[in-house]
Phi, psi and omega in degrees: 000124179272164182252134179300146176286167177302145186230135178248105177275123184256107178297142180207075185296339181271356180253163179303145180115157177253114187304312185295312180295317181296321182298311183284327179293316179295322177298318180292319180296319180296318178293318183294317182296327179279339179271324188266345182224157173279086192260116181242135183235131179233147173082023179299338180293346180274351179275120179297138181287334177220163176088169186280154173195146174264126177265119188238091180263164166289163186226111182240328189216159175302324185285359169304323182283000173260311188283323180294310175300325180292337180276340185283148177272002181225158174294148178220161173247166183204156172272138176227154183295144184298339180298338178296338180280353180269350182252135179295337182286336186235347188292341180254316186290320183294311176298327179295329179278355177111012177284135176253109183291142180230138174277111187283001174280352177092197178083200185296324182297318178293325180294325177300318179296319180291326176295321177294320176300320178296325177297319179300314181290319180297333177275003173087029183247175176270142178225130182255134177213140180272115183298333179289341178089334180200174181290145174276123179274345183267345186087352177272168174266129185257169179302137183275148174278145185279357179301325180293323177290321179296320179292320178296320180292319182297321185260003181052050182240146176282159172255131175258106177291141182229131174235124179237159178218152177101343185290329181290335175283329178289317181216091178298162180305142175066024173244157183259314185281146175261127182281124183282168171067016174274161178270130177231133179236133176239125181241128177258134179265179180289149178300142179236137183244137183293326183292344177285353182245008178133195181287117183299340180275354180269122179303330179293326176295318180297320178294315181297318180293318178300318178297322178294321177297317180295326177300314181294321178298320178297320178296321183283327184267339184078013181279161171271136182269137172236136191272046173223156179290150178300133180090353179252147169270163177306323180294319178293323179296321178293319181295328181271005177095007179281181180229076182289167176294161179294342178234152179276359180287146177298150175227152180285151174296142179294149176285156177296142178286144176270175184290347180257008173098349177265202174258167184290347183241354185237131178296153181287137178265125181250125181275124179268152177294155181296148180287134180291131182297146181284147180275125181263096183289339181297329182268330184252356182306313182301330181285343184257000182271147178239122178054036177075005180274194180292162181300138177280158179289143177284132180244124180280125183253145177296157179300137177085357180256147175240153182275131179245145180274147180285141179260000000 
């Protein structure tokens, strides 16, 4: 049984959530996760002790939203699907813990949730958002949505990539109970800044930065990356303007390029020019002989000219 790390509860009466309920609930969750599961946490040194940051994990199971907050050394807020507000079991407790419901159909309702998220970051707190937008049903890591990069650029906050494993064994899809005594690992990566990838106002920078974040999440979680959004097939991705892989099969994330143009694990392949075909004198030798003597030297003639013999 591991021991929870030190925890800094940050009161925020002006933000969503009930401070008193959140403080005691988070304390109980942190103790329970370390007692009931083989809970391992790596990379806590990458979490800023003060100031804003976006926590960006992979999403496999409902209990991801239990283990990632329990691994953090600070209080955090998060976006949750609006359907949680339709159930009596979750409509009160989740918002009290700091969940900001979002209408995933988009529009003004979704913008309200993102504006609230910006308030959390502007006030110097941690905010968790799943870049995939929804749970992965395949177990693979899917293409990230650029909203997380846009939010980071707007609030000038770093993104902390997070990769976890084991949660899907604790609570498989469409199950309610969490299976105890399973191993769960949460790994935090180094902070990433959008301005390090180009102009934050350029949509191409947001796409490039989001892809870089997904690369780090894949490295931390050990998942295979597929270049389609979660919940979409390659055909649907093409219809919506995406650029899926030529095959629907999962593919590994590319390795970082080395300074010589290859990968860090594969030697560079150099293409050689084609080999000049060998001259077969046995077949053309008689044509090159003069008066039965040795073969004459080949003389290259300009186009349209013919060789004349000296008189």
